[in-house]
C-alpha atoms as an extended CHARMM CRD file, in Angstrom:
* protein
*
       197  EXT
         1         1  UNK       CA             -0.0080000000       -0.3080000000        0.0850000000  PROA      1               0.0000000000
         2         2  UNK       CA              1.5290000000        3.7000000000       -0.6850000000  PROA      2               0.0000000000
         3         3  UNK       CA              1.7670000000        6.4130000000        1.5200000000  PROA      3               0.0000000000
         4         4  UNK       CA             -1.8280000000        7.9710000000        0.3070000000  PROA      4               0.0000000000
         5         5  UNK       CA             -5.2180000000        6.7960000000       -0.5170000000  PROA      5               0.0000000000
         6         6  UNK       CA             -7.4390000000        8.0590000000       -3.0710000000  PROA      6               0.0000000000
         7         7  UNK       CA            -10.8430000000        8.0140000000       -1.5180000000  PROA      7               0.0000000000
         8         8  UNK       CA            -13.7980000000        9.3840000000       -3.3330000000  PROA      8               0.0000000000
         9         9  UNK       CA            -11.5100000000       11.7040000000       -5.4270000000  PROA      9               0.0000000000
        10        10  UNK       CA             -9.3430000000       12.9860000000       -2.5420000000  PROA      10              0.0000000000
        11        11  UNK       CA             -6.1080000000       12.0350000000       -1.6240000000  PROA      11              0.0000000000
        12        12  UNK       CA             -5.3480000000       11.8370000000        2.2590000000  PROA      12              0.0000000000
        13        13  UNK       CA             -2.6560000000       10.9530000000        3.5460000000  PROA      13              0.0000000000
        14        14  UNK       CA             -2.8690000000        7.6580000000        5.9070000000  PROA      14              0.0000000000
        15        15  UNK       CA             -1.2200000000        6.0780000000        8.8780000000  PROA      15              0.0000000000
        16        16  UNK       CA             -1.4450000000        2.9810000000       10.2460000000  PROA      16              0.0000000000
        17        17  UNK       CA             -3.5270000000        1.9340000000        7.1960000000  PROA      17              0.0000000000
        18        18  UNK       CA             -6.4000000000        4.0990000000        7.8170000000  PROA      18              0.0000000000
        19        19  UNK       CA             -8.1110000000        7.6770000000        6.7230000000  PROA      19              0.0000000000
        20        20  UNK       CA             -9.5650000000        8.9230000000        9.8060000000  PROA      20              0.0000000000
        21        21  UNK       CA            -12.6610000000       11.3570000000        9.1770000000  PROA      21              0.0000000000
        22        22  UNK       CA            -12.7830000000        9.9910000000        5.9040000000  PROA      22              0.0000000000
        23        23  UNK       CA            -15.2870000000        7.1750000000        4.8440000000  PROA      23              0.0000000000
        24        24  UNK       CA            -15.3420000000        5.6900000000        1.5580000000  PROA      24              0.0000000000
        25        25  UNK       CA            -18.3670000000        6.3460000000       -0.8810000000  PROA      25              0.0000000000
        26        26  UNK       CA            -21.4190000000        3.5660000000       -0.0690000000  PROA      26              0.0000000000
        27        27  UNK       CA            -24.8500000000        2.7510000000       -1.3040000000  PROA      27              0.0000000000
        28        28  UNK       CA            -26.2170000000        2.9500000000        1.9340000000  PROA      28              0.0000000000
        29        29  UNK       CA            -26.7060000000       -0.8860000000        1.8170000000  PROA      29              0.0000000000
        30        30  UNK       CA            -24.0640000000       -2.1450000000        4.2390000000  PROA      30              0.0000000000
        31        31  UNK       CA            -24.8440000000        0.7350000000        6.6890000000  PROA      31              0.0000000000
        32        32  UNK       CA            -28.3950000000        0.0530000000        6.6220000000  PROA      32              0.0000000000
        33        33  UNK       CA            -27.1510000000       -4.1750000000        7.3400000000  PROA      33              0.0000000000
        34        34  UNK       CA            -24.8290000000       -2.6600000000       10.3550000000  PROA      34              0.0000000000
        35        35  UNK       CA            -26.8640000000       -0.7590000000       11.5860000000  PROA      35              0.0000000000
        36        36  UNK       CA            -29.6760000000       -3.8130000000       12.0110000000  PROA      36              0.0000000000
        37        37  UNK       CA            -32.0790000000       -2.7310000000        9.3510000000  PROA      37              0.0000000000
        38        38  UNK       CA            -33.0790000000       -4.3060000000        5.9310000000  PROA      38              0.0000000000
        39        39  UNK       CA            -30.7640000000       -7.2100000000        5.2540000000  PROA      39              0.0000000000
        40        40  UNK       CA            -27.7950000000       -6.3540000000        2.6400000000  PROA      40              0.0000000000
        41        41  UNK       CA            -29.5320000000       -6.4980000000       -0.2190000000  PROA      41              0.0000000000
        42        42  UNK       CA            -32.3610000000       -4.6360000000        1.1380000000  PROA      42              0.0000000000
        43        43  UNK       CA            -36.1320000000       -5.1550000000        0.0880000000  PROA      43              0.0000000000
        44        44  UNK       CA            -35.8630000000       -6.4860000000       -2.7860000000  PROA      44              0.0000000000
        45        45  UNK       CA            -33.9690000000       -9.7020000000       -0.8100000000  PROA      45              0.0000000000
        46        46  UNK       CA            -36.4820000000       -9.3470000000        1.5660000000  PROA      46              0.0000000000
        47        47  UNK       CA            -38.9690000000       -9.6760000000       -1.1090000000  PROA      47              0.0000000000
        48        48  UNK       CA            -37.1090000000      -12.6180000000       -2.8790000000  PROA      48              0.0000000000
        49        49  UNK       CA            -36.6150000000      -14.2250000000        0.3390000000  PROA      49              0.0000000000
        50        50  UNK       CA            -40.7140000000      -13.9590000000        1.2580000000  PROA      50              0.0000000000
        51        51  UNK       CA            -41.4270000000      -15.4490000000       -2.2880000000  PROA      51              0.0000000000
        52        52  UNK       CA            -39.4230000000      -18.1800000000       -1.9230000000  PROA      52              0.0000000000
        53        53  UNK       CA            -40.3810000000      -18.4780000000        1.6370000000  PROA      53              0.0000000000
        54        54  UNK       CA            -44.1670000000      -18.6300000000        0.4580000000  PROA      54              0.0000000000
        55        55  UNK       CA            -43.7300000000      -21.4050000000       -2.6500000000  PROA      55              0.0000000000
        56        56  UNK       CA            -41.9990000000      -23.4330000000        0.0160000000  PROA      56              0.0000000000
        57        57  UNK       CA            -44.6070000000      -23.3270000000        2.4290000000  PROA      57              0.0000000000
        58        58  UNK       CA            -47.2740000000      -23.9830000000       -0.5010000000  PROA      58              0.0000000000
        59        59  UNK       CA            -45.5040000000      -26.9040000000       -1.2890000000  PROA      59              0.0000000000
        60        60  UNK       CA            -45.6880000000      -27.8320000000        2.6620000000  PROA      60              0.0000000000
        61        61  UNK       CA            -49.3680000000      -27.2710000000        2.5150000000  PROA      61              0.0000000000
        62        62  UNK       CA            -49.8210000000      -29.6390000000        0.0290000000  PROA      62              0.0000000000
        63        63  UNK       CA            -48.1060000000      -32.3320000000        1.7560000000  PROA      63              0.0000000000
        64        64  UNK       CA            -49.2820000000      -31.3280000000        5.3350000000  PROA      64              0.0000000000
        65        65  UNK       CA            -53.3060000000      -31.6530000000        3.5070000000  PROA      65              0.0000000000
        66        66  UNK       CA            -52.5580000000      -34.7670000000        1.2870000000  PROA      66              0.0000000000
        67        67  UNK       CA            -51.2330000000      -36.5570000000        4.1750000000  PROA      67              0.0000000000
        68        68  UNK       CA            -53.6960000000      -35.8660000000        6.6770000000  PROA      68              0.0000000000
        69        69  UNK       CA            -56.6440000000      -36.1420000000        4.3590000000  PROA      69              0.0000000000
        70        70  UNK       CA            -55.0310000000      -39.8740000000        3.1680000000  PROA      70              0.0000000000
        71        71  UNK       CA            -55.0220000000      -40.6740000000        7.2350000000  PROA      71              0.0000000000
        72        72  UNK       CA            -58.3440000000      -39.3210000000        8.1430000000  PROA      72              0.0000000000
        73        73  UNK       CA            -60.7410000000      -39.3070000000        5.2720000000  PROA      73              0.0000000000
        74        74  UNK       CA            -59.0370000000      -41.8860000000        2.4080000000  PROA      74              0.0000000000
        75        75  UNK       CA            -62.2060000000      -44.6530000000        1.6730000000  PROA      75              0.0000000000
        76        76  UNK       CA            -64.5190000000      -42.4670000000        3.7730000000  PROA      76              0.0000000000
        77        77  UNK       CA            -63.1130000000      -43.0470000000        6.7610000000  PROA      77              0.0000000000
        78        78  UNK       CA            -58.9910000000      -43.2300000000        7.1940000000  PROA      78              0.0000000000
        79        79  UNK       CA            -57.2160000000      -45.4120000000        9.1050000000  PROA      79              0.0000000000
        80        80  UNK       CA            -56.8880000000      -42.1860000000       11.7200000000  PROA      80              0.0000000000
        81        81  UNK       CA            -60.2670000000      -41.2900000000       11.2740000000  PROA      81              0.0000000000
        82        82  UNK       CA            -61.0880000000      -41.2430000000       15.0350000000  PROA      82              0.0000000000
        83        83  UNK       CA            -57.7300000000      -39.8590000000       15.8390000000  PROA      83              0.0000000000
        84        84  UNK       CA            -57.5010000000      -36.8160000000       14.3990000000  PROA      84              0.0000000000
        85        85  UNK       CA            -54.8730000000      -35.1330000000       15.8400000000  PROA      85              0.0000000000
        86        86  UNK       CA            -52.4320000000      -37.8920000000       15.5230000000  PROA      86              0.0000000000
        87        87  UNK       CA            -52.8040000000      -37.7440000000       12.1450000000  PROA      87              0.0000000000
        88        88  UNK       CA            -52.3960000000      -34.0570000000       12.2700000000  PROA      88              0.0000000000
        89        89  UNK       CA            -49.2360000000      -34.3580000000       14.2720000000  PROA      89              0.0000000000
        90        90  UNK       CA            -48.3040000000      -37.1020000000       11.3930000000  PROA      90              0.0000000000
        91        91  UNK       CA            -48.9070000000      -34.8130000000        8.5660000000  PROA      91              0.0000000000
        92        92  UNK       CA            -47.3860000000      -31.6490000000       10.0520000000  PROA      92              0.0000000000
        93        93  UNK       CA            -44.0900000000      -33.5930000000       10.7630000000  PROA      93              0.0000000000
        94        94  UNK       CA            -43.9330000000      -35.1450000000        7.2070000000  PROA      94              0.0000000000
        95        95  UNK       CA            -44.5990000000      -31.3040000000        5.7090000000  PROA      95              0.0000000000
        96        96  UNK       CA            -41.6330000000      -30.0970000000        8.4850000000  PROA      96              0.0000000000
        97        97  UNK       CA            -38.7220000000      -32.5290000000        6.9370000000  PROA      97              0.0000000000
        98        98  UNK       CA            -39.5130000000      -31.3140000000        3.6460000000  PROA      98              0.0000000000
        99        99  UNK       CA            -39.7080000000      -27.4410000000        4.1800000000  PROA      99              0.0000000000
       100       100  UNK       CA            -36.6870000000      -27.4830000000        6.3870000000  PROA      100             0.0000000000
       101       101  UNK       CA            -34.6330000000      -28.6680000000        3.5720000000  PROA      101             0.0000000000
       102       102  UNK       CA            -36.8880000000      -25.8490000000        0.8610000000  PROA      102             0.0000000000
       103       103  UNK       CA            -35.8480000000      -23.1100000000        3.2320000000  PROA      103             0.0000000000
       104       104  UNK       CA            -32.5080000000      -24.0200000000        4.3270000000  PROA      104             0.0000000000
       105       105  UNK       CA            -30.9410000000      -24.5900000000        0.7360000000  PROA      105             0.0000000000
       106       106  UNK       CA            -33.8100000000      -22.1670000000       -1.1780000000  PROA      106             0.0000000000
       107       107  UNK       CA            -35.1060000000      -19.7360000000        1.1160000000  PROA      107             0.0000000000
       108       108  UNK       CA            -31.6940000000      -18.7110000000        3.2330000000  PROA      108             0.0000000000
       109       109  UNK       CA            -29.4840000000      -20.0290000000        1.3240000000  PROA      109             0.0000000000
       110       110  UNK       CA            -27.4520000000      -22.5290000000        3.3650000000  PROA      110             0.0000000000
       111       111  UNK       CA            -25.5940000000      -25.4110000000        1.5770000000  PROA      111             0.0000000000
       112       112  UNK       CA            -23.9590000000      -27.9710000000        3.5690000000  PROA      112             0.0000000000
       113       113  UNK       CA            -24.7720000000      -29.4700000000        7.3990000000  PROA      113             0.0000000000
       114       114  UNK       CA            -26.6570000000      -27.4120000000        9.5720000000  PROA      114             0.0000000000
       115       115  UNK       CA            -25.6270000000      -26.6110000000       13.0140000000  PROA      115             0.0000000000
       116       116  UNK       CA            -27.2060000000      -28.6770000000       16.0740000000  PROA      116             0.0000000000
       117       117  UNK       CA            -28.2550000000      -25.2980000000       17.3660000000  PROA      117             0.0000000000
       118       118  UNK       CA            -30.2320000000      -24.8750000000       14.1390000000  PROA      118             0.0000000000
       119       119  UNK       CA            -31.7450000000      -28.4020000000       14.4510000000  PROA      119             0.0000000000
       120       120  UNK       CA            -32.8630000000      -27.8140000000       17.8090000000  PROA      120             0.0000000000
       121       121  UNK       CA            -34.2550000000      -24.0160000000       17.1080000000  PROA      121             0.0000000000
       122       122  UNK       CA            -35.7310000000      -25.4290000000       13.8130000000  PROA      122             0.0000000000
       123       123  UNK       CA            -37.6220000000      -28.2030000000       16.1420000000  PROA      123             0.0000000000
       124       124  UNK       CA            -38.7690000000      -25.7030000000       18.8750000000  PROA      124             0.0000000000
       125       125  UNK       CA            -40.1270000000      -23.2920000000       16.6690000000  PROA      125             0.0000000000
       126       126  UNK       CA            -42.1100000000      -26.0580000000       14.6380000000  PROA      126             0.0000000000
       127       127  UNK       CA            -43.5630000000      -27.9440000000       18.1230000000  PROA      127             0.0000000000
       128       128  UNK       CA            -44.6500000000      -24.0010000000       18.4910000000  PROA      128             0.0000000000
       129       129  UNK       CA            -46.1320000000      -24.1680000000       14.9210000000  PROA      129             0.0000000000
       130       130  UNK       CA            -47.9150000000      -27.4250000000       15.4770000000  PROA      130             0.0000000000
       131       131  UNK       CA            -49.1660000000      -26.3380000000       18.6010000000  PROA      131             0.0000000000
       132       132  UNK       CA            -50.9490000000      -23.1980000000       17.0310000000  PROA      132             0.0000000000
       133       133  UNK       CA            -52.5810000000      -25.9310000000       14.0510000000  PROA      133             0.0000000000
       134       134  UNK       CA            -53.6370000000      -28.5100000000       16.7500000000  PROA      134             0.0000000000
       135       135  UNK       CA            -55.4170000000      -25.5000000000       18.9550000000  PROA      135             0.0000000000
       136       136  UNK       CA            -57.1000000000      -24.2690000000       15.4710000000  PROA      136             0.0000000000
       137       137  UNK       CA            -58.2060000000      -27.9210000000       14.3840000000  PROA      137             0.0000000000
       138       138  UNK       CA            -58.8560000000      -28.8350000000       18.2500000000  PROA      138             0.0000000000
       139       139  UNK       CA            -61.3140000000      -26.2030000000       18.8570000000  PROA      139             0.0000000000
       140       140  UNK       CA            -63.2630000000      -26.8080000000       15.4680000000  PROA      140             0.0000000000
       141       141  UNK       CA            -63.3850000000      -30.5190000000       16.4870000000  PROA      141             0.0000000000
       142       142  UNK       CA            -64.2490000000      -30.5710000000       20.1140000000  PROA      142             0.0000000000
       143       143  UNK       CA            -65.3260000000      -27.2510000000       20.8160000000  PROA      143             0.0000000000
       144       144  UNK       CA            -67.4300000000      -26.3800000000       17.9630000000  PROA      144             0.0000000000
       145       145  UNK       CA            -68.1860000000      -30.3780000000       17.0200000000  PROA      145             0.0000000000
       146       146  UNK       CA            -67.3710000000      -29.8900000000       13.2780000000  PROA      146             0.0000000000
       147       147  UNK       CA            -66.0060000000      -32.9300000000       12.0320000000  PROA      147             0.0000000000
       148       148  UNK       CA            -66.7370000000      -33.0250000000        8.3860000000  PROA      148             0.0000000000
       149       149  UNK       CA            -63.6530000000      -32.9550000000        5.7920000000  PROA      149             0.0000000000
       150       150  UNK       CA            -64.4760000000      -29.1970000000        4.9860000000  PROA      150             0.0000000000
       151       151  UNK       CA            -64.6810000000      -28.1400000000        8.5620000000  PROA      151             0.0000000000
       152       152  UNK       CA            -61.1850000000      -30.1680000000        9.3130000000  PROA      152             0.0000000000
       153       153  UNK       CA            -59.4100000000      -28.7660000000        6.6550000000  PROA      153             0.0000000000
       154       154  UNK       CA            -60.7930000000      -24.9420000000        6.9330000000  PROA      154             0.0000000000
       155       155  UNK       CA            -59.4540000000      -25.4830000000       10.8090000000  PROA      155             0.0000000000
       156       156  UNK       CA            -56.5990000000      -27.5560000000       10.9380000000  PROA      156             0.0000000000
       157       157  UNK       CA            -55.0690000000      -26.9620000000        7.3090000000  PROA      157             0.0000000000
       158       158  UNK       CA            -55.9190000000      -23.2610000000        6.1920000000  PROA      158             0.0000000000
       159       159  UNK       CA            -56.4800000000      -20.9470000000        9.3900000000  PROA      159             0.0000000000
       160       160  UNK       CA            -53.8390000000      -23.3180000000       11.2110000000  PROA      160             0.0000000000
       161       161  UNK       CA            -51.8610000000      -23.1660000000        8.6790000000  PROA      161             0.0000000000
       162       162  UNK       CA            -51.7710000000      -19.3630000000        7.9190000000  PROA      162             0.0000000000
       163       163  UNK       CA            -51.3050000000      -18.8090000000       11.9790000000  PROA      163             0.0000000000
       164       164  UNK       CA            -48.0790000000      -21.0660000000       11.7830000000  PROA      164             0.0000000000
       165       165  UNK       CA            -46.7480000000      -19.8020000000        8.4370000000  PROA      165             0.0000000000
       166       166  UNK       CA            -46.6150000000      -16.3480000000        9.8400000000  PROA      166             0.0000000000
       167       167  UNK       CA            -45.6630000000      -17.5320000000       13.1390000000  PROA      167             0.0000000000
       168       168  UNK       CA            -42.3110000000      -19.5060000000       11.1970000000  PROA      168             0.0000000000
       169       169  UNK       CA            -41.2230000000      -17.1720000000        8.8170000000  PROA      169             0.0000000000
       170       170  UNK       CA            -40.7160000000      -14.6420000000       11.8680000000  PROA      170             0.0000000000
       171       171  UNK       CA            -38.9920000000      -17.3640000000       13.8160000000  PROA      171             0.0000000000
       172       172  UNK       CA            -36.6700000000      -18.9930000000       10.7330000000  PROA      172             0.0000000000
       173       173  UNK       CA            -35.2940000000      -15.3640000000       10.0260000000  PROA      173             0.0000000000
       174       174  UNK       CA            -34.8690000000      -14.4960000000       13.5690000000  PROA      174             0.0000000000
       175       175  UNK       CA            -33.5240000000      -17.1620000000       15.1260000000  PROA      175             0.0000000000
       176       176  UNK       CA            -32.9600000000      -20.0670000000       13.0160000000  PROA      176             0.0000000000
       177       177  UNK       CA            -31.3680000000      -19.2480000000        9.3530000000  PROA      177             0.0000000000
       178       178  UNK       CA            -29.5310000000      -16.5130000000       10.7520000000  PROA      178             0.0000000000
       179       179  UNK       CA            -26.6050000000      -15.4380000000        8.6890000000  PROA      179             0.0000000000
       180       180  UNK       CA            -23.1550000000      -14.3350000000       10.1410000000  PROA      180             0.0000000000
       181       181  UNK       CA            -21.6690000000      -12.4140000000        6.9660000000  PROA      181             0.0000000000
       182       182  UNK       CA            -19.7480000000       -9.4970000000        7.9720000000  PROA      182             0.0000000000
       183       183  UNK       CA            -21.2200000000       -5.7980000000        6.7440000000  PROA      183             0.0000000000
       184       184  UNK       CA            -19.3850000000       -4.9660000000        3.3510000000  PROA      184             0.0000000000
       185       185  UNK       CA            -17.9120000000       -1.9500000000        4.9120000000  PROA      185             0.0000000000
       186       186  UNK       CA            -16.1230000000       -4.1830000000        7.4000000000  PROA      186             0.0000000000
       187       187  UNK       CA            -14.9280000000       -6.7950000000        4.9260000000  PROA      187             0.0000000000
       188       188  UNK       CA            -13.3660000000       -4.0100000000        2.7370000000  PROA      188             0.0000000000
       189       189  UNK       CA            -11.6230000000       -2.0730000000        5.4690000000  PROA      189             0.0000000000
       190       190  UNK       CA             -7.8310000000       -2.4300000000        5.0640000000  PROA      190             0.0000000000
       191       191  UNK       CA             -5.9400000000       -3.9360000000        7.8920000000  PROA      191             0.0000000000
       192       192  UNK       CA             -3.8620000000       -1.7950000000       10.1600000000  PROA      192             0.0000000000
       193       193  UNK       CA             -1.5290000000       -2.7050000000       12.5350000000  PROA      193             0.0000000000
       194       194  UNK       CA             -3.8040000000       -3.4430000000       15.2830000000  PROA      194             0.0000000000
       195       195  UNK       CA             -5.0230000000       -6.3080000000       12.8190000000  PROA      195             0.0000000000
       196       196  UNK       CA             -1.9940000000       -7.6920000000       12.5950000000  PROA      196             0.0000000000
       197       197  UNK       CA              0.0320000000       -8.7100000000       15.9130000000  PROA      197             0.0000000000
């Protein structure tokens, strides 16, 4: 590195690898990211992530609904017709496995094996989401006395799923698939003497 550095069109002396009082030109994204605002990429990245999450969720919805209806209503009265909550647990767990990999690989773009912390948090938040869905189905079945395929699918699969999806989107982004990428401004900063012992 030379004894001077050009920053936004001006030359300033550099001592120890930094130019105090002069900041490099920035488009505002890394500053927003560092301040805890929108992630790097801004609103566009958030919209893309939301769209991917909804597509993965739609696939999970189909797996959930299909599995539940097969277990409870196949042939009129399925093998778990008299145990709708157990059938719903099986359906949700099956859909959860599918959506885990969809969210990990596509929505949040994390390849490779997950950490133990990630698996534990994912399981914990999905247990809460399962409770939300079971609460909706249980209320419809046992409090309102509704047991038709339409009422089960509206309460447990549609309403319960909407509530659970909103909870999952918040929890996954905030706790499970958290990226630890350093802000661009920190990564581009030259290493000074303090960084090199």
